[in-house]
A tleap script that builds the chain and sets N, CA, C and O, in Angstrom:
source leaprc.protein.ff14SB
mol = sequence {
  NMET GLN GLY ASP GLU ALA ARG VAL LEU LEU
  GLY PHE PRO PRO ASN SER ARG PRO ASN ALA
  SER GLN VAL LYS ALA ALA TYR LYS ARG LYS
  VAL TRP GLU CYS HIE PRO ASP LEU PHE PRO
  VAL GLY ARG LYS THR ASP ALA GLU SER LYS
  PHE LYS LEU GLU LYS LEU VAL GLU SER CILE
}
set mol.1.N position { -0.830 10.766 7.546 }
set mol.1.CA position { 0.286 10.261 6.781 }
set mol.1.C position { 0.708 11.344 5.789 }
set mol.1.O position { -0.125 11.908 5.080 }
set mol.2.N position { 1.985 11.622 5.748 }
set mol.2.CA position { 2.538 12.612 4.834 }
set mol.2.C position { 2.789 11.983 3.465 }
set mol.2.O position { 2.812 10.760 3.330 }
set mol.3.N position { 2.975 12.820 2.462 }
set mol.3.CA position { 3.226 12.329 1.111 }
set mol.3.C position { 4.458 11.455 1.019 }
set mol.3.O position { 4.447 10.433 0.334 }
set mol.4.N position { 5.545 11.857 1.721 }
set mol.4.CA position { 6.773 11.056 1.691 }
set mol.4.C position { 6.534 9.672 2.280 }
set mol.4.O position { 7.041 8.678 1.760 }
set mol.5.N position { 5.766 9.601 3.359 }
set mol.5.CA position { 5.464 8.308 3.981 }
set mol.5.C position { 4.681 7.416 3.020 }
set mol.5.O position { 4.949 6.219 2.910 }
set mol.6.N position { 3.718 8.010 2.331 }
set mol.6.CA position { 2.907 7.244 1.384 }
set mol.6.C position { 3.761 6.730 0.235 }
set mol.6.O position { 3.610 5.586 -0.193 }
set mol.7.N position { 4.663 7.579 -0.268 }
set mol.7.CA position { 5.533 7.144 -1.363 }
set mol.7.C position { 6.430 5.990 -0.928 }
set mol.7.O position { 6.605 5.026 -1.673 }
set mol.8.N position { 6.999 6.083 0.271 }
set mol.8.CA position { 7.865 5.015 0.776 }
set mol.8.C position { 7.062 3.728 0.957 }
set mol.8.O position { 7.542 2.645 0.623 }
set mol.9.N position { 5.856 3.841 1.478 }
set mol.9.CA position { 4.999 2.673 1.670 }
set mol.9.C position { 4.716 1.964 0.343 }
set mol.9.O position { 4.569 0.743 0.297 }
set mol.10.N position { 4.645 2.744 -0.723 }
set mol.10.CA position { 4.399 2.164 -2.044 }
set mol.10.C position { 5.681 1.744 -2.752 }
set mol.10.O position { 5.629 1.194 -3.853 }
set mol.11.N position { 6.834 1.997 -2.130 }
set mol.11.CA position { 8.098 1.544 -2.704 }
set mol.11.C position { 8.859 2.591 -3.490 }
set mol.11.O position { 9.830 2.261 -4.170 }
set mol.12.N position { 8.442 3.845 -3.415 }
set mol.12.CA position { 9.145 4.926 -4.099 }
set mol.12.C position { 10.107 5.610 -3.134 }
set mol.12.O position { 9.894 5.565 -1.922 }
set mol.13.N position { 11.163 6.244 -3.650 }
set mol.13.CA position { 12.029 7.040 -2.774 }
set mol.13.C position { 11.231 8.207 -2.182 }
set mol.13.O position { 10.293 8.686 -2.819 }
set mol.14.N position { 11.582 8.673 -0.981 }
set mol.14.CA position { 10.800 9.706 -0.295 }
set mol.14.C position { 10.568 10.988 -1.086 }
set mol.14.O position { 9.465 11.533 -1.044 }
set mol.15.N position { 11.547 11.476 -1.790 }
set mol.15.CA position { 11.399 12.757 -2.491 }
set mol.15.C position { 11.068 12.601 -3.963 }
set mol.15.O position { 11.207 13.554 -4.730 }
set mol.16.N position { 10.638 11.429 -4.369 }
set mol.16.CA position { 10.332 11.185 -5.777 }
set mol.16.C position { 8.993 11.810 -6.147 }
set mol.16.O position { 8.201 12.186 -5.284 }
set mol.17.N position { 8.768 11.909 -7.428 }
set mol.17.CA position { 7.506 12.439 -7.949 }
set mol.17.C position { 6.923 11.453 -8.966 }
set mol.17.O position { 6.963 11.712 -10.169 }
set mol.18.N position { 6.382 10.324 -8.491 }
set mol.18.CA position { 5.813 9.354 -9.434 }
set mol.18.C position { 4.547 9.907 -10.076 }
set mol.18.O position { 3.793 10.657 -9.455 }
set mol.19.N position { 4.329 9.524 -11.330 }
set mol.19.CA position { 3.105 9.974 -11.990 }
set mol.19.C position { 1.937 9.083 -11.563 }
set mol.19.O position { 2.119 8.097 -10.850 }
set mol.20.N position { 0.759 9.443 -12.004 }
set mol.20.CA position { -0.455 8.744 -11.561 }
set mol.20.C position { -0.443 7.263 -11.932 }
set mol.20.O position { -0.880 6.427 -11.142 }
set mol.21.N position { 0.048 6.930 -13.115 }
set mol.21.CA position { 0.047 5.519 -13.516 }
set mol.21.C position { 1.052 4.708 -12.698 }
set mol.21.O position { 0.805 3.536 -12.415 }
set mol.22.N position { 2.176 5.309 -12.316 }
set mol.22.CA position { 3.152 4.618 -11.472 }
set mol.22.C position { 2.578 4.370 -10.081 }
set mol.22.O position { 2.773 3.299 -9.506 }
set mol.23.N position { 1.869 5.363 -9.539 }
set mol.23.CA position { 1.253 5.213 -8.219 }
set mol.23.C position { 0.191 4.120 -8.267 }
set mol.23.O position { 0.106 3.288 -7.364 }
set mol.24.N position { -0.608 4.128 -9.314 }
set mol.24.CA position { -1.665 3.123 -9.451 }
set mol.24.C position { -1.075 1.714 -9.531 }
set mol.24.O position { -1.581 0.792 -8.892 }
set mol.25.N position { -0.013 1.548 -10.310 }
set mol.25.CA position { 0.625 0.235 -10.443 }
set mol.25.C position { 1.242 -0.216 -9.123 }
set mol.25.O position { 1.124 -1.383 -8.751 }
set mol.26.N position { 1.898 0.699 -8.416 }
set mol.26.CA position { 2.512 0.362 -7.126 }
set mol.26.C position { 1.437 0.004 -6.107 }
set mol.26.O position { 1.618 -0.914 -5.306 }
set mol.27.N position { 0.329 0.719 -6.133 }
set mol.27.CA position { -0.776 0.433 -5.222 }
set mol.27.C position { -1.333 -0.970 -5.476 }
set mol.27.O position { -1.578 -1.726 -4.535 }
set mol.28.N position { -1.529 -1.307 -6.731 }
set mol.28.CA position { -2.065 -2.634 -7.063 }
set mol.28.C position { -1.121 -3.741 -6.605 }
set mol.28.O position { -1.570 -4.777 -6.114 }
set mol.29.N position { 0.192 -3.528 -6.764 }
set mol.29.CA position { 1.158 -4.524 -6.283 }
set mol.29.C position { 1.044 -4.690 -4.772 }
set mol.29.O position { 1.068 -5.813 -4.268 }
set mol.30.N position { 0.921 -3.575 -4.042 }
set mol.30.CA position { 0.814 -3.638 -2.584 }
set mol.30.C position { -0.465 -4.338 -2.162 }
set mol.30.O position { -0.465 -5.110 -1.203 }
set mol.31.N position { -1.541 -4.077 -2.864 }
set mol.31.CA position { -2.814 -4.725 -2.527 }
set mol.31.C position { -2.676 -6.234 -2.649 }
set mol.31.O position { -3.173 -6.967 -1.794 }
set mol.32.N position { -2.011 -6.710 -3.694 }
set mol.32.CA position { -1.820 -8.155 -3.852 }
set mol.32.C position { -0.938 -8.715 -2.755 }
set mol.32.O position { -1.123 -9.860 -2.341 }
set mol.33.N position { 0.023 -7.928 -2.273 }
set mol.33.CA position { 0.890 -8.385 -1.186 }
set mol.33.C position { 0.152 -8.452 0.144 }
set mol.33.O position { 0.427 -9.323 0.970 }
set mol.34.N position { -0.780 -7.539 0.349 }
set mol.34.CA position { -1.381 -7.355 1.675 }
set mol.34.C position { -2.847 -7.752 1.770 }
set mol.34.O position { -3.424 -7.668 2.854 }
set mol.35.N position { -3.461 -8.175 0.694 }
set mol.35.CA position { -4.905 -8.425 0.730 }
set mol.35.C position { -5.244 -9.546 1.716 }
set mol.35.O position { -4.666 -10.630 1.644 }
set mol.36.N position { -6.179 -9.286 2.637 }
set mol.36.CA position { -6.521 -10.268 3.676 }
set mol.36.C position { -7.036 -11.599 3.137 }
set mol.36.O position { -6.827 -12.633 3.772 }
set mol.37.N position { -7.688 -11.604 2.010 }
set mol.37.CA position { -8.231 -12.852 1.470 }
set mol.37.C position { -7.148 -13.790 0.945 }
set mol.37.O position { -7.425 -14.962 0.689 }
set mol.38.N position { -5.934 -13.304 0.782 }
set mol.38.CA position { -4.849 -14.124 0.256 }
set mol.38.C position { -3.983 -14.731 1.351 }
set mol.38.O position { -2.995 -15.403 1.054 }
set mol.39.N position { -4.341 -14.504 2.618 }
set mol.39.CA position { -3.559 -14.996 3.746 }
set mol.39.C position { -4.284 -16.134 4.445 }
set mol.39.O position { -5.514 -16.188 4.422 }
set mol.40.N position { -3.538 -17.050 5.070 }
set mol.40.CA position { -4.178 -18.093 5.878 }
set mol.40.C position { -4.909 -17.470 7.069 }
set mol.40.O position { -4.620 -16.340 7.459 }
set mol.41.N position { -5.831 -18.193 7.626 }
set mol.41.CA position { -6.670 -17.684 8.716 }
set mol.41.C position { -5.836 -17.133 9.870 }
set mol.41.O position { -6.189 -16.091 10.424 }
set mol.42.N position { -4.761 -17.782 10.245 }
set mol.42.CA position { -3.942 -17.348 11.373 }
set mol.42.C position { -3.270 -16.006 11.167 }
set mol.42.O position { -2.993 -15.303 12.139 }
set mol.43.N position { -3.003 -15.634 9.928 }
set mol.43.CA position { -2.325 -14.374 9.644 }
set mol.43.C position { -3.280 -13.332 9.090 }
set mol.43.O position { -2.847 -12.253 8.683 }
set mol.44.N position { -4.555 -13.631 9.066 }
set mol.44.CA position { -5.523 -12.745 8.438 }
set mol.44.C position { -5.632 -11.392 9.137 }
set mol.44.O position { -5.790 -10.373 8.464 }
set mol.45.N position { -5.552 -11.353 10.466 }
set mol.45.CA position { -5.670 -10.071 11.169 }
set mol.45.C position { -4.494 -9.159 10.842 }
set mol.45.O position { -4.675 -7.949 10.710 }
set mol.46.N position { -3.291 -9.717 10.710 }
set mol.46.CA position { -2.138 -8.910 10.310 }
set mol.46.C position { -2.348 -8.330 8.917 }
set mol.46.O position { -2.059 -7.159 8.672 }
set mol.47.N position { -2.845 -9.145 8.026 }
set mol.47.CA position { -3.075 -8.701 6.658 }
set mol.47.C position { -4.157 -7.629 6.604 }
set mol.47.O position { -4.051 -6.681 5.825 }
set mol.48.N position { -5.190 -7.769 7.419 }
set mol.48.CA position { -6.255 -6.773 7.432 }
set mol.48.C position { -5.733 -5.420 7.878 }
set mol.48.O position { -6.125 -4.396 7.318 }
set mol.49.N position { -4.860 -5.392 8.870 }
set mol.49.CA position { -4.323 -4.113 9.329 }
set mol.49.C position { -3.450 -3.478 8.249 }
set mol.49.O position { -3.485 -2.260 8.073 }
set mol.50.N position { -2.671 -4.275 7.524 }
set mol.50.CA position { -1.864 -3.739 6.430 }
set mol.50.C position { -2.756 -3.218 5.311 }
set mol.50.O position { -2.470 -2.184 4.709 }
set mol.51.N position { -3.838 -3.942 5.037 }
set mol.51.CA position { -4.743 -3.526 3.977 }
set mol.51.C position { -5.395 -2.190 4.324 }
set mol.51.O position { -5.604 -1.361 3.439 }
set mol.52.N position { -5.718 -1.970 5.595 }
set mol.52.CA position { -6.289 -0.694 6.014 }
set mol.52.C position { -5.295 0.434 5.807 }
set mol.52.O position { -5.692 1.538 5.434 }
set mol.53.N position { -4.012 0.185 6.038 }
set mol.53.CA position { -2.991 1.196 5.779 }
set mol.53.C position { -2.957 1.563 4.304 }
set mol.53.O position { -2.780 2.729 3.952 }
set mol.54.N position { -3.125 0.586 3.460 }
set mol.54.CA position { -3.117 0.852 2.028 }
set mol.54.C position { -4.315 1.714 1.629 }
set mol.54.O position { -4.209 2.538 0.721 }
set mol.55.N position { -5.436 1.533 2.291 }
set mol.55.CA position { -6.603 2.369 2.006 }
set mol.55.C position { -6.292 3.835 2.306 }
set mol.55.O position { -6.776 4.727 1.609 }
set mol.56.N position { -5.483 4.087 3.345 }
set mol.56.CA position { -5.081 5.455 3.656 }
set mol.56.C position { -4.267 6.053 2.519 }
set mol.56.O position { -4.429 7.226 2.182 }
set mol.57.N position { -3.405 5.258 1.937 }
set mol.57.CA position { -2.578 5.739 0.834 }
set mol.57.C position { -3.462 6.161 -0.331 }
set mol.57.O position { -3.191 7.165 -0.990 }
set mol.58.N position { -4.503 5.408 -0.580 }
set mol.58.CA position { -5.401 5.725 -1.683 }
set mol.58.C position { -6.059 7.086 -1.485 }
set mol.58.O position { -6.321 7.793 -2.458 }
set mol.59.N position { -6.325 7.456 -0.254 }
set mol.59.CA position { -7.005 8.717 0.016 }
set mol.59.C position { -6.097 9.927 -0.144 }
set mol.59.O position { -6.571 11.062 -0.188 }
set mol.60.N position { -4.792 9.689 -0.232 }
set mol.60.CA position { -3.853 10.822 -0.360 }
set mol.60.C position { -3.703 11.253 -1.786 }
set mol.60.O position { -2.955 12.188 -2.073 }
savepdb mol mol.pdb
quit
């Protein structure tokens, strides 16, 4: 995943330069949107795959 892709995934424009606190806040919002424990059983696998994508963003 490229930096632009990660920024877009977190809700920033592709060529933006968010600071560390903005990235952290955007990441936390995404985690609440995608966390598998917050989804009903039928949609849990979809949520788990999204949550794994968010883990990739954290590593960048």
